[in-house]
C-alpha positions as CSV (number, residue, x, y, z in Angstrom):
1,M,31.7,5.3,35.8
2,K,32.1,2.1,34.1
3,R,29.9,1.1,31.4
4,G,28.3,-2.1,32.9
5,P,27.1,-0.3,36.1
6,H,26.1,2.8,34.0
7,L,24.0,0.5,31.7
8,R,22.5,-1.3,34.6
9,Y,21.5,2.0,36.2
10,V,19.9,3.2,33.0
11,L,17.8,0.0,32.6
12,R,16.8,-0.2,36.2
13,Q,15.8,3.6,36.1
14,A,13.8,3.0,32.9
15,W,12.0,0.1,34.4
16,L,11.2,2.0,37.5
17,L,9.8,4.7,35.3
18,V,7.6,2.2,33.5
19,G,6.5,0.6,36.7
20,A,5.5,3.9,38.4
21,S,2.7,4.6,36.0
22,P,1.8,1.2,34.5
23,W,-1.7,2.3,33.2
24,L,-0.3,5.4,31.4
25,T,2.5,3.1,30.1
26,A,-0.2,0.7,28.9
27,V,-2.2,3.2,27.3
28,S,0.7,4.7,25.5
29,A,1.8,1.2,24.2
30,L,-1.6,0.3,23.1
31,T,-2.0,3.7,21.3
32,I,1.3,3.0,19.4
33,A,0.1,-0.4,18.6
34,L,-3.1,0.7,17.2
35,A,-1.6,3.5,15.1
36,L,1.0,1.0,13.8
37,T,-1.7,-1.6,12.9
38,L,-3.7,1.1,11.0
39,V,-0.9,2.4,9.2
40,G,0.3,-1.1,8.4
41,L,-3.2,-1.8,7.0
42,F,-3.0,1.3,5.0
43,A,0.4,0.4,3.5
44,M,-0.7,-3.1,2.6
45,V,-3.8,-1.7,0.8
46,Q,-1.5,0.5,-1.3
47,F,0.9,-2.3,-1.9
48,N,-1.9,-4.7,-3.1
49,A,-3.5,-1.9,-5.1
50,S,0.0,-1.2,-6.9
51,R,0.3,-4.9,-7.6
52,L,-3.1,-5.1,-9.0
53,L,-2.3,-2.2,-11.4
54,R,1.0,-3.8,-12.4
55,E,-1.0,-7.2,-13.0
56,L,-3.7,-5.3,-15.1
57,G,-0.7,-3.8,-17.1
58,Q,0.3,-7.4,-18.1
59,S,-3.0,-7.8,-19.7
60,L,-3.6,-4.3,-21.1
61,T,-4.9,-4.6,-24.6
62,V,-6.7,-2.3,-27.2
63,Q,-9.1,-3.9,-29.6
64,V,-9.3,-2.2,-33.1
65,Y,-12.2,-3.4,-35.1
66,L,-12.1,-3.0,-38.8
67,K,-14.9,-2.5,-41.2
68,D,-16.5,-5.2,-43.0
69,G,-14.9,-5.6,-46.4
70,T,-11.7,-3.8,-45.6
71,P,-9.2,-4.8,-48.4
72,P,-6.2,-6.7,-47.0
73,P,-3.6,-4.2,-48.1
74,V,-5.5,-1.5,-46.2
75,A,-5.8,-3.7,-43.0
76,A,-2.0,-4.2,-43.2
77,Q,-1.6,-0.5,-43.4
78,V,-3.6,0.0,-40.2
79,E,-1.8,-3.0,-38.5
80,Q,1.6,-1.3,-39.5
81,R,0.4,2.1,-38.1
82,V,-0.4,0.5,-35.0
83,R,2.7,-1.4,-34.6
84,G,4.6,1.9,-34.9
85,R,3.3,3.3,-31.8
86,D,5.7,3.3,-28.7
87,G,4.8,0.9,-26.2
88,V,2.9,-1.6,-28.3
89,R,4.2,-4.9,-27.4
90,A,2.5,-7.1,-30.0
91,V,-0.4,-7.0,-32.5
92,R,-2.4,-10.0,-33.4
93,A,-4.8,-9.9,-36.6
94,L,-8.0,-11.8,-36.1
95,S,-10.2,-12.7,-39.0
96,R,-14.1,-12.5,-38.7
97,E,-14.2,-16.3,-38.2
98,Q,-11.3,-16.2,-35.5
99,D,-13.2,-13.5,-33.7
100,R,-16.5,-15.4,-33.8
101,A,-14.7,-18.5,-32.4
102,R,-13.3,-16.4,-29.6
103,N,-16.7,-15.0,-28.7
104,R,-18.3,-18.3,-28.9
105,K,-15.9,-19.4,-26.0
106,L,-17.1,-16.5,-24.0
107,L,-20.6,-17.1,-24.3
108,D,-22.6,-19.5,-21.9
109,P,-23.0,-22.9,-23.6
110,E,-26.8,-22.8,-22.8
111,L,-27.1,-19.7,-24.9
112,L,-25.4,-21.5,-27.8
113,Q,-28.1,-24.3,-28.0
114,G,-30.0,-23.6,-31.0
115,L,-28.2,-20.3,-31.8
116,D,-27.5,-19.9,-35.4
117,E,-23.6,-19.6,-36.2
118,A,-24.2,-16.3,-38.0
119,A,-25.9,-14.8,-34.8
120,I,-22.5,-15.1,-32.9
121,P,-20.8,-11.6,-33.4
122,G,-17.5,-11.7,-35.3
123,Q,-15.5,-8.9,-37.0
124,P,-12.1,-8.4,-38.3
125,V,-10.1,-6.9,-35.4
126,L,-6.5,-6.1,-34.4
127,E,-5.7,-7.2,-30.8
128,V,-3.1,-4.7,-29.6
129,E,-1.1,-5.6,-26.4
130,I,0.5,-2.6,-24.5
131,E,3.6,-2.7,-22.5
132,A,2.9,-3.3,-18.7
133,E,5.1,-0.1,-17.9
134,L,2.5,2.0,-19.4
135,A,-0.1,1.0,-16.8
136,S,0.0,4.4,-15.1
137,R,-2.6,7.2,-15.1
138,G,-0.5,9.6,-17.4
139,D,0.1,6.7,-19.9
140,V,-3.6,5.6,-19.9
141,E,-4.6,9.2,-20.8
142,A,-2.0,9.3,-23.7
143,L,-3.4,5.9,-24.9
144,V,-7.0,7.3,-24.7
145,A,-5.8,10.2,-27.0
146,W,-4.1,7.7,-29.4
147,T,-7.3,5.5,-29.6
148,K,-9.2,8.7,-30.7
149,T,-6.9,9.3,-33.5
150,L,-7.6,5.8,-34.7
151,H,-11.3,6.5,-34.7
152,G,-10.6,8.8,-37.5
153,V,-9.0,6.3,-39.8
154,E,-11.4,5.4,-42.6
155,S,-11.3,1.6,-42.3
156,V,-11.6,1.5,-38.5
157,E,-15.0,1.0,-37.2
158,D,-14.5,1.1,-33.4
159,V,-11.7,1.0,-30.8
160,A,-12.4,-0.8,-27.5
161,F,-10.1,0.2,-24.7
162,G,-12.1,0.1,-21.4
163,A,-10.5,3.4,-20.3
164,E,-13.2,4.5,-18.1
165,K,-12.7,1.5,-15.7
166,L,-9.1,2.2,-15.5
167,R,-9.6,5.9,-14.8
168,L,-11.8,4.9,-11.9
169,L,-9.3,2.5,-10.6
170,F,-6.5,5.0,-10.8
171,A,-8.7,7.6,-9.1
172,G,-9.6,5.3,-6.4
173,V,-6.1,4.3,-5.7
174,E,-5.0,7.9,-5.6
175,I,-7.7,8.8,-3.3
176,A,-7.1,5.9,-1.0
177,R,-3.3,6.9,-0.9
178,T,-4.1,10.4,0.0
179,I,-6.5,9.4,2.7
180,G,-4.2,6.7,4.1
181,F,-1.2,9.2,4.1
182,V,-3.3,11.8,6.1
183,L,-4.7,9.3,8.6
184,S,-1.3,7.7,9.1
185,I,0.2,11.2,10.2
186,V,-2.7,11.9,12.4
187,L,-2.5,8.4,14.1
188,L,1.3,8.5,14.5
189,A,0.8,12.2,15.8
190,S,-1.6,11.0,18.4
191,A,0.7,8.1,19.4
192,M,3.6,10.5,19.9
193,F,1.3,12.7,22.0
194,F,0.3,9.8,24.5
195,V,4.0,9.0,24.8
196,F,4.9,12.6,25.2
197,S,2.2,13.0,28.0
198,T,3.4,9.7,29.7
199,I,7.2,10.8,29.7
200,R,6.4,14.3,30.9
201,L,4.4,13.1,33.8
202,S,7.4,10.9,34.8
203,V,9.7,13.8,34.5
204,F,7.6,16.0,36.7
205,S,7.2,13.1,39.3
206,R,11.0,12.8,39.5
207,R,12.0,16.6,39.3
208,D,13.4,16.5,42.8
209,E,15.6,13.7,42.0
210,I,16.6,15.3,38.5
211,D,17.6,18.5,40.4
212,I,19.8,16.5,42.9
213,L,21.5,14.6,39.9
214,G,22.2,18.0,38.4
215,L,23.7,19.4,41.6
216,V,26.1,16.4,42.0
217,G,27.3,16.9,38.4
218,A,25.2,14.5,36.3
219,T,25.2,15.5,32.7
220,P,21.8,16.4,30.9
221,T,22.4,13.4,28.6
222,F,22.7,11.0,31.8
223,I,19.6,12.4,33.1
224,R,17.6,12.1,29.6
225,I,18.6,8.5,28.8
226,P,16.4,6.7,31.2
227,F,13.3,8.6,29.8
228,L,14.5,8.0,26.4
229,V,14.6,4.2,27.2
230,E,11.3,4.2,28.7
231,G,9.9,5.9,25.3
232,V,11.6,3.2,23.2
233,L,10.1,0.5,25.6
234,Q,6.6,1.7,25.2
235,G,7.3,1.7,21.2
236,L,8.7,-1.7,21.3
237,C,5.6,-3.0,23.3
238,G,3.4,-1.3,20.7
239,A,5.3,-2.9,17.9
240,V,4.8,-6.3,19.5
241,L,1.2,-5.7,19.8
242,A,0.7,-4.5,16.4
243,T,2.6,-7.5,15.0
244,L,0.3,-9.9,17.0
245,L,-2.8,-7.9,15.8
246,L,-1.9,-7.9,12.1
247,G,-0.9,-11.5,12.4
248,G,-4.2,-12.6,13.9
249,L,-6.0,-10.4,11.5
250,H,-4.0,-12.0,8.5
251,L,-4.9,-15.6,9.6
252,E,-8.6,-14.7,10.0
253,L,-8.8,-13.1,6.5
254,R,-6.8,-15.8,4.7
255,G,-9.0,-18.5,6.4
256,L,-12.1,-16.5,5.3
257,V,-10.8,-16.1,1.7
258,R,-9.8,-19.7,1.5
259,D,-12.7,-21.5,3.3
260,V,-15.6,-19.2,2.4
261,Y,-14.7,-17.9,-1.1
262,M,-12.7,-21.0,-2.1
263,L,-9.9,-18.7,-3.3
264,N,-6.1,-19.4,-2.8
265,V,-4.7,-15.9,-3.0
266,P,-0.9,-15.4,-2.5
267,W,-1.1,-12.3,-0.3
268,S,-0.1,-11.4,3.3
269,L,-0.8,-8.5,5.7
270,L,2.4,-9.4,7.4
271,P,5.4,-9.8,5.1
272,P,8.8,-9.7,6.5
273,G,9.3,-6.2,5.4
274,M,6.3,-5.1,7.4
275,V,7.6,-6.7,10.5
276,V,10.9,-4.8,10.2
277,W,9.0,-1.6,9.6
278,L,6.9,-2.1,12.9
279,F,9.9,-3.1,15.0
280,V,11.6,0.0,13.7
281,G,8.9,2.5,13.6
282,G,7.3,1.7,17.1
283,P,10.7,2.4,19.0
284,A,11.3,5.3,16.9
285,V,7.9,6.9,17.6
286,G,8.5,6.5,21.3
287,L,12.2,7.6,21.1
288,V,11.0,11.0,19.3
289,A,8.1,11.7,21.6
290,S,10.2,11.1,24.8
291,G,13.0,13.2,23.3
292,L,10.6,16.0,22.8
293,S,9.1,15.7,26.2
294,V,12.3,15.5,28.1
295,G,13.7,18.4,26.0
296,R,11.1,20.6,27.2
297,Y,12.1,20.1,30.8
298,L,15.9,19.9,30.5
299,R,17.1,22.6,28.2
300,T,20.6,22.8,29.8
């Protein structure tokens, strides 16, 4: 058989299979669309959370406050000790006056009115910048252990790091990643089940025709291909719907953030990589589900 007529036959048969049960096909495509949309949302949450952690890593600092009256040679020794730790990007020493000037900028101007200059807190401090690559949960725990050793230095009065907030953030990201992974598997499995059921009904409805094709010498592959194409078409329709849903949701959220909260945030629920994933993942789900369904009936 020539390639052209064979291809036309496959496409015609697949279209007939889709038209034979339009409601079931629509439900399968919609199920795939919802599954892909939710999985895409989970993926974008993880992506934005990871980007947030990287941005936090760019400004990860440790404040080492020295005791009042610490002699300059002793302060220099502490600074040298801090610089010697791996992952320290820079150390900036601030005097009492410099720290007070920095704190003054952080206070509300109304609070500064009538406030004595000496009442503004100021203390000699070493501002330690940490490498962005250390913004991971394991490295943060190591940094916490390191800051505890600094508390034991005689000339160090306090060390500020904000480790608890970072720990909560990392824990939240890990919980969201686990929940998103589990829900993604459940959603994709549900979509595959609907496609599996739809294709199996199509196979049973045409079992007489399938038996006749087998008797006249049609190969199992030739019989399977129209059903596989049907599953791919359902997955492709689901991918198109998921792209439209995510695109509409992206426009609504971006408008809300820009117009209501007056923020110009460079983010997207539908980057090019996500579109590629949708148009690969949707047909793949349909192909695998249809392959499993046809394989249970045609085992020759």
